N, C-alpha and C positions, 0 to 999 in steps of 0.2 A: 463462358468467357471467367476465367477467373478474376475478382476486383482486386484492385491494386490501389495502396494510397501513399503518398509521399509524407514522411514524418520530419525529415530533413534534407538538406541538400545532399546528394549521391546515396541516399537512403530510402527506397520505395519497398514497401512490402506487401505481401499477399494480405488481404483482408481476413484471412483463415490462417492463423499460424497453428503449427503443430507443436505442440509442447512435450517437453522430454522428462518431465517429471516423474513419470512413470519407472524412469531408469532407477530412480533412487529406491523406489518400491521393488523392484524386480531383483536387486542387489542386498534386500534386506536380510539380515539374519545369517550373514557370512554367503549368502549364495551368490555364485558367480554368473557372469553375463558373456556370451560370446560377444566381444565389442565389435568384431569384423561383421558377423553376420548382422548385428542391430545396425551398423553403418550402411551396409548394402541395403536394409529395409527402409532407408531413406530415399533412396532412388526413387521408386515410385511417385513418391509424394513431388518430389522436384520436379519430375517430369510431366505430372498434369498439372503443373503451374503454381504448386503449393511450396514454393520455394524458401518460405521464410519459417524458421525454427526457434523456439524459445527454449532457454536451459538456464541453468544457475550454476554458481562455485559450490553449492551443497546438494545438487541433483544427482550425486553417485559419479558415476562416469561419463555423463551426460555430454560435456564439454569435449572430452577425448573422442567419443561416438562420433559426435558433429565435425569434429577435425578432421578424423579418419575418412569421412565421408567427403567433405569439400575437397580435402587434398587429394584423394586417391582415388575416388569412386563417381563424383560427379562431371557430368559430361561437360557442364559449363560452371566451374567454380565461382566464377563473377556473379553468376545469377542466383546465386544462393546467400540468403541472408541469415546470420548467425548472432541471436541476439540473447545475451547472457545477464546475470546479476552478479551483483556484490552484496554479501550479506555479513558484514563485520560484527564481531561483539561490540555490546555498547561499551562506552569509554572515550579516550583519547583517541583519537587520530592523526598519525603522522603523515609527511610526504612519501617517506619510505615504505608506509602501510599501503599506502594508494598505489605507489609503483610497484611493490609485490604483489597486491592483488591483481593488477594489470599484467604484469609479467607472466604469472601464472596462468591466467585465463589467456593470454597470446599463445604460450607453448602448447596448453592443451587443446587450442582450437587451431593450432599450426596458422598462425595469422601474426602481422604485423600491428594491423588495426582492427580494433573490436567494432562492430557495426553499430551497436547499441549496448551500453552498459547501463543497467537499471540499479539504482541505489534503495537499500532497505534500512531504515531506521527503525531500531527495537522500541525506544523511548524517545519524547520529544521534550520530556522534563529536562534532559541533558543537553544543552545548546549546542556540544560538540557536532551534532548532526549536520550542522553547517558548514563546519570545519571539512568534512568529508566532501561536500558539494564544491565547495570552492576549489579543493586540491584536485576533484575530478575536472573542474573546468581548465585548470591549469594545463593537464594531462591532454584534454580534448584540442585545447589550442596548440598542444605540441604534436598534433598529429597521433596519438594513440587511440583517440576515439573518435569515431564519426560523429556522435550523439550521445547525450545524456538522457537517461529516462529515470523516473523513482517506481517503486511499487509498493502497495500498500499505503499510500498517502491520504490520508481524509483531506477534507476540501480546506479546512484553517489551515493545514501546514504546506498544503500545494501553494495556496496563497502567500503565506510566508515566504518560500523559496521564488516564486515568481516576482513577489512586490519587491525582493532584494536583489533582484537581477540575476537569478539562476536562469541559465539557457535550458530549460527544461522541453522536450519533445513528446513525452508519454508518460503516463500514469497507468502502471498494471494493478488493477484492482478485481475483488472477485464480482462477477454479475450475472444474473442467470432469472429465469422465470421467478425464482423463489426469493433470491436476495437482489432486490431492486434499488437498494440503496444508492448506487450509483447514478440514478435517474433524478435525485432529487436536489442535489446541490452541487456534487462533484462535475459530473458532466457539463452542465451548464456553463461552471465557471472554467473548465478545462477548455470547453469549446471556444468561449470568448477570449482566450489567451493563447490560442495556437498550442494546446498541448492535446494530443490524441490519448482518448480512454483505450486500454487494451483490456478486455474481461477475460478473465479464466475462469473456471469452474460453470461454464455454460450449460453442461449436462449433467453436472451434480455428480460427478464420479461414476457417470453410468445409471444412476437413477432415474434421470430422465430418459426412459428407454422402454421398449415394448416388453421387455423381461421383467420388468417390476409393475407392468399394469395387470391390476386385479391379483396381484400376489399378495400374500399374508406379510403382515408387517415383520420385519426380519429382527433376528436377535442382535440387538444393537451392540452386544458384547463381545459377538463372534463375527464380525464382518472380516473380509479376505483382504481388502486392500486399505491402504493408508488413505486414497481418496474416499472410499465408501464411509471410513471412520469419521472424516472431517464432513464430508457432506451429509451423513447422516445428522449431525447436530443441526446443521443448518434446517434441515426438515422438522425436526422436532422443535426448535425455536421459531419456527414458522405456525406452529399449530399441530404438528404431527402427521400420522399415516393418512387419516381418514381426508382432511382437506388436500393432502398432496395426491392421494388416489383422484379425486375430483380434478385437480389441475391436469393429471395424466390422462384421464378420458378426454378431457377438451381439447388437449394438444393431438391426442391420437384421432379425433374426428377431422382436425385440420390437416394432419398428416395423410390420411386416408384420402383426403379430397383431394391434395396434390401429389400423391404418389410418391412420398420422401417418409423418411424416418421420424418418431417422435424427437431424436437428438438434433435432427437437421432442422426442424421446426423451433425448436427451444434456442437453438444458435442463431438462426436466422430472425427471431425475435429481438434478440440482443442487439444483433448487427444492425438492426433498425433504428435502433435507440439515438436520438442526436447526441453528437460527440464522441460515438463510438468507432475508432478507426479501425479496430479488429477483434476478432474473439480466438481464444486459444482453445483449441481442441486436443486434448491429451491423445497420446499414442504409445502403446506399449509394444515397442519396436521388436520384429521377428515373432512375435506371439499373436497379435491381433490387429489387422491394418483396417483403416476407415477412409481409405483414399476415395474411394468412389462416392461414399456417402458425404464426406466432407465437400467434396467438389459441387455436389447438388445443391448446398448451399445458394448459389449462384444460378441455379436454373428455374427458381419460381420466385414469386412475391405473394407476400401475405396481403390480403385484400381487408377492407374494414370490418367484414364480417368474421374474417377470422380472428382480428384482434380483439373485435368485440366479444367472442366466444371465450377467447382467452381471459380477458380482462375480467370477465364474470367470474371465473374459477378462482383467478388471483384474491377477489373480493374475500373469499373463505380463510385466505392465509393471514397471519398476523405479520407484521413487518418485523424483519432482522433489526436487532436494536442497534443505535448508533450510528456512525458514517463508515465510510469505506475503509477497512484497516483496522477497526477498532477490535475485531474479532482476534487481533495478535497483542492487543495494549491493556484490554481490560475486560473484567469478567461479563458475559460468559464467554471463556475462550472456546471460540469456534474452530478448534485444531484437531488433528487427528486422536491426540493424547487427551483433549479436554483442558490441556494447561500447555504451560511452555517448557515442561522439563525435557522434551525431546530438542528444545532449541537453544536453550539458554541454561547456565547456572546459578548467576547471580547479576545483579544490576551495579555498577558501582556508584558510589555518591556522586553526583555532579558538580558538588561544592566541597573543598576541604573544610574540616573543622578541627577545632581546638578547644579546650577549656578556656572560659573566663574568669573573671573574679566572681567572688559570691555566690559559685556553685552555676554559673552559666556556661552552656555551651554555644559557641560562635560558629556561624558557617559563613566562608569568606570565599569569594569569587578571584581574588588575586588582583584586581585592578590598582591602579596608581591611585584610584581617589579614596580608597578605603583607609589607608593609613595617613593620608594627606589631611583629609577632613575628621579621621577618628570615627569611624563607624564600621558595621559588620553588613553584611548581605541579610542575615537574619541571625536571631537571637532567640536560644530556648533557655527560659527559666522554669522550672519544673514540668508542668504539663502545657504550658504557655509558649506559642511561637510568636515572635513579631518579625515581619519581614518589612524591610526598607523599601523607600519609594524605589519603584523600580520600571525602568526605562527599556526600551527596545534596542538594546546595544549588546552585542558579543565581541570582547576585544577590542578591535580598533575599528570593527565595522558597525554602522548603524542598521538595523534590520528593518525591513517593513517598507522602505522607501516612503513614499506619500499616501500610503494607505493605511489609514487609521485602525480598520478591523486588523489587519495583518500585524501591526504593532501591538494592538491589544492582546490578541493571543499569543504572541512572542512573549508579552511582559507576563502573562498569565503561567505561561510555560516556566520562566524562571522562578516564579513563586513557588511552582510544584517542584522544582528543582530542589529549591534553599529548604522547601518542608520536607522532600524524600531525604535531605542529607543530614535533617536533624529526628528522623525517625517518624515524619507525620506524612499527609499526604492532602490532596487538594480539598478532598471531603472534610477534612478537620477545621476548614477556614469559619470563622464565625462573624467576620467583619471584612469588608474592603472598603477603601477610599480611592477614588478615580479622579485624577487632577486631568482636565482636557484644556490644551492651549486654545483652541478654537471652538468652542462650545456650539455655537450657531452651524457651523459646517460638519463638525465630526461627531456630535454627542449621539446621535442614532446609531450609527456605525459601531462606536466605542460600546454602546449600550446593548446592541444586537450581540456582539461577540463575547461580551461579559455574560448576557444571557444563556449564550449555547454552553459555556464551560461552567457556570454556576447555577444554571435552571434547575438541576435536581437537588443541589446543596441548600439555596437561598439564604446566604450570610446578610447580615445586615450592610448596608451600603448606602455611600454619600457619593454624589457626584458633582464637582465644582469647576468651574472655570478657574484658571492660574496660569500665569506665565510660567513656562518651564525654562530650565537651564539648557540652551541648545535650540536651536531653530528648528533642528531636524526632527526632533521630538514632538510628537503629537497627543501623547498620553503618557501619564505615569501613575503606578499604582501601587498601594501598599496594603499589607493584610495583616489581619492576626487571627491567629489560630488556637485552638484547644484540644490537645491531644488525649485528653483524660476520656477513658471508655469503661 
């Protein structure tokens, strides 16, 4: 029996989702795909109870294929769930942009209401990612979306969104026997706040399979698919081919015991982790089908001996660096190309800049307070940047609610955005000053958040208790940076 989970009212999904990312790869380099044949290839999944399909606006013709299937081929269209994503360019976001993205997805999916729209933000140093989520909230309230999720959000920024009142139901992130970042902080936080974690990459683009067991290390520069290019980087980041082979041998022993495949054991392990709502198993529609194998996910149980054997093999692996989603935002970029060149061309400055007097450059956020009180968001003079006291505000919104850690992370994001606008980065910070309204209650949450973001930089720091202007503000941070290299 296929396990199912309810993410939101009216949205119950299969815990094994069929991912359509491979459609973009199959259309790579000008290749054409028989869209009707691909749509027909979705039918065996749905008839087996695997009724949930995951796609995105940039997965080639994936949304079109899903729309053809649900409207023209599925025996019960209402029983099919189509989850898609919106991945806009970084920068300003308007209501018209959001409506256009939803209109396009609805047209391609042949629907009036999208089951789940998952939002991806390329950078959190630009606070306009929150504008996108608030605008999506309005579209959900208008009936265009059943639910809103995010994809590749780390714990800190999922926390900011939730604490700011954004009603998210899911966060889709990389998760596998090799990439266990989601188990550390993200999944526990998500579970505590009613957000289901959806894990992709559970079989590492096919590397977690019998065909690679005992195989020689591949030529990493001559892999066939984008998935292999991407997850080959994860394998190397985790220590390389030898410890990965040790993991494969352990998982193979478990698979033989239960008469299932290595891929099935790998996905089951992820599915069993607390907070995981579902796993996404990729399919190359009309080329290679995995219906029976995926359905076997729900026909067996990993016991304590299985988990212990796997855990022993995992001890030889290095941890994937950072938190979930960092592979798209900070080096090392664990993407198919090893950078963001196939995703983005540039990052616009989060704040506007203009020359000031005496050779200074000013970064301005555009608030009414700057001209009234006579200050800039940040000032660059030579190689030094001075960032004004920064609170968790964006436009007319107070960010982070009563969560001091969420407010701290957002303050640091704004500091990062100011530095980026003036040619710097967070790593250039040499001093921070942290003002906390209620030290007895909030000092530790603020300090831990500061440590998460500056732990590898270790600037000089001072924390003091101080009354802040505005009862909603729990913390204010200023920073100095030295850009000389």
